[in-house]
N, C-alpha and C positions, 0 to 999 in steps of 0.2 A: 312611892306611897308610904306615908308615915302613919301607921295604924294607931299608935298611942296618941299622937297629936290629934288625929281626926276625932277620936272618942272624947278627948278632953274638950275640943271645940264644941262638939255636939252637946256635951253635958252643960257647958257654959251657956250656950245659946238657948237650948231647949229648957234649961232650968229656970229661965226668966219667966216663962209662962207655962205653968203646969196644968191649969184647968181648962175647960172648954172655952171659956170666954177669951182666953189668950190665943187660941188656935186661929191663925189666919188674920189676926187683928193688928199685927205689927206692921210697920211701914213697908216691910219687904217679907216675902215668904221665907220659911225656915231653911229650905235647901239652899236658896241663894245666900242667905245670911251665914250659914255654916261654911259654905265653900269660900265665901269672901274672907272670912276670918281664918280659915285653914290656909289659904294661899298667901295671906298677908296679915300678920298679927298686929302690926302698927296701924292703929285706926286713923292716924294722921294721913296715911296714904290711901284712905278710903274716900270715895265720892269726890274725886278731884276734877275741877272744872278746866276744860281745855277748849278754847275757842267756841264757847257757847254750848258745848256738850259736857256731860259728866261721865267720867270713867269710873268704873267700879273700884279699880285699883290702879294707881300710878305711883311707882316708887322712884321715879327719876331715871330709871333704866329701861323699863318696859311698862306696857299697859296690859291689864288683865280684865277681860269682860266675862262675867258669869252670865251665860245666856240660856235661860230655861224656856224661852219662848222663841217665836219665829225669827229666823236670821234676817228676814227682810227689814226688820227694824234697825239693823246694824249698818246698812249701806251708807247712810249719811255720816254716821260716826266714823266708820272705817276710812272714808275719804279724807277726813281730817286727822284722825289719830295716827294713821300710817305715815303721815308726813313728819311726825315728830318722834315716834318710838316704835319698836317692834310690838306687835299686838298678839296676845294669846287669848283665844276664845275657849272658855271652859264650858263644855256641854254635858250636863248631867243626864244620865239615862237610868231609869228604874230597871234594875236587873231582876230581883225578886221583889214582888210588891204584895203587901197585905192591905186589904181594904177595911176601913172602919167607918161605920155609918153613924151620923149624928142626927138625933131626933130634935128638930128645931123648937118643938114645943116644950119638951122636958129637959133637953140638954144631955140626955142619956147617950152614951157612946157604946156601940156594939163591940163584941169581941172581934179581933182581927180575923179576916178570912183571906186565905192565900189566893192571889189571882193566878189563873192557869197560864197567862202569858208571861214570857221571860224576855227581858230586854237584851239588846246586843249593840256593839259599836256600829253596826251597819245602819242603824236607825238615823244616823247623822246625814246620810246622803240627800234626802229631800231638802234638808236645811242648807247643805252646801250648795245646792243648785241655785238657791236664792241669792248667793253672793259669788256666783261662778266667776265673774269678771275679776275678782280679787284673789282667787286661789293660787295663781302663779307668782304672786308677789313674794319675794324672799323673806320679808319680815312679818308675814302672817302665819300664825301657828295655831294648833288646836290641841286641847286636852279633852278626850272623851272619858268621862268618869262614870263607871258603873257602880250604882248604889243599891243596896237593899234598903227598902223604905216602907213606911206606913203611909197610906194615903187616906186622908179624912174627907168624906163627902157628906153633904147635907141631904137628908131625905126630903127633897123638894121637887122631884121630877114629875113628869106628866103621866107616867104609867101608874098602874094600880098599886104597885109596891113602892112607888115614888123614887125608883132608882134610875130609870131611863130618863135622860135629860137632866139629871141631878147636878148640883153645883159642886165643883171641886173646891174644897176649902183650903187645904194645906197638905204638904207632904213632909214627913218627918224622917230624915235619914237615920238609918240604924247602923250601917256598916259600909265601908268602902271596899268594893270587891276588886276593882282594877282601874288603872289609868292607862289609856292609850295616847301616846304623845306623837302628834304629827308636826314635826319641826321643819320639814322640807318636802319637796316633791317626791323624793325617794321613799319617804315614810308612808305614802298612800298605799304601798303594797301591803301594809298591815291590815288594810281594809278589804283584802281579797281573801275569801275563805281558802284555807290550806287544802281542803278536800276537793277543790276543783282540779280537773285534769289540765293537760297542757293547752287544750283549746276548749272554749266554752261559749255558751250563748247567755242572753239575759235570763232565759228559762232555767238554765243550769245554775246561774247565780241565785235565782229565786229559791230553788230547792236547797242550795247550800247555806243560804243566809237567813231564810225564813221571812224575807221581805215579800211584799205584794208584787204583782206584775208591774204596776206603774213605778214603784220604788226601785225595783230591780233594773228597769230600763233607765231610770235616772242615775243609778249607780254606774251602769256601763258608760253613760254619757260623761259623768264626772271623771271616772278613772281613765277614760280615753282622752279627755281634755287635759288632764295633768300628766299624761304620758306613762301611766302605770300599765296600761294595756293598749293593744293596737288591733285594728281590724285585719283579719287574715282571710276572710271569705264570707260566704253566705250560704245558708241552708234553708231553702224555702223562703219564708219571710224574715227569718232571723239572721242577724249578722253574727259571725263567729269571731271571737277574740282570742288573743293569747297574751300572756304576760310579756311586758317589754323587758328586754335583756338589760 
């Protein structure tokens, strides 16, 4: 993680559009643009066409995809890209987030308000499930990037205060907190909370990770699939797992 470089890229990208009219109006959202320039300064390596698909970054040695949305959109790309280069998927996660509301009539932007929710690397599991068939391929890698950020939302929702169902306009990165690099099957152990005991269930994983019941079950599925954990028994309806040696 290169903190000085990250802040320089943020200043360069965000400085292009400082007022409300610039927020969310660029051809790509700010988090995506910042990370693309952070991981590859040479713009000649941006938006490279490969067999009918466009890679965010291709430097002749590897492909880097900045994926801020659902991984199911990557399946067709991965089928082609992985035939040519190693692929790293960069997945940004809001760590600490401040919400700012935009009045669409006046353009006024509210003061930032801190969200009570905090992000974690474990949030990637539901996305990994969407490309489960690719996970064991040796040339597929991941970078989970924890970012402090401001999220801009338009007051256009259906509730009385216009917040429920509102439109997410853009997210502005403020600080890079951490990078978790999954470069091989062995590294998936980084996605197992250290606080878990020798044996655990999806319920235990839920308590340690802060994920929902469904997301915790998906996490067990993925970790078992890549060989980081193994089933060792059953307690009631719950399977019991242990870390693989």
